[in-house]
N, C-alpha and C positions, 0 to 999 in steps of 0.2 A: 491118394485116398486119405492119407493121414490128415491132410489139411482140411478136407471136407468134413471129417468127423467132428472136430472142435467147432467148426463154423455152425454146424447144425445145433450143437448144444447151446450156442449163444442165442439162437432164435427163440426157443421155448422160454428161455430165461426172461427175455424182454416181455413176452406175453404174460408171464406170471406176475411181473411187476405192475403191468397195466391193470390187471384184475384186482390187485390189492387196493390201490387208491379208490377204485370205484366203490368198494364196500365201505371204506372209511367215509366217503362223501355222503353216502346214503344215511349214515347214522346221525350226523349233525342236522340233517334236513328236518326231521320231526321234532328237533329240540325246541323247547318253549322260548329260547332266547331269540329265535328268528321271528316269532309271532309279534312281539311288541315293536319290532323294528321293521317298518314297511319297506324302507329302502334296502336294508340288508336282506330281508325276506325275498324281495324281487330278484336281487343279484343271485342269491342262492338258488332260487327257483330256476332261473335261466341256466345257471351252471349245472345244476342237477339234471334237468331235462323236463320235458312236458309232463312226465309222470308225476313229479312233485307239484308242478304248477296246477295240474288238474285237481289234486287232492286239496290244495289250499283253496282253490276256486270254489270247490264244492262246500267247504266249511264256511267260507266267507259268504257265499250266496245263501 
């Protein structure tokens, strides 16, 4: 049982780390630096997800 306890603690730790980068990536998405750069904007849109792409498409349209 002692071995199972520490193993379980490692699992939630990994989940917390995965949630941190997601929030950081969302912040730079709306940045104005991506607007002037069409190539960078496209890469960021794909990396971020369809959510960001839809927002940019609406503004561009």
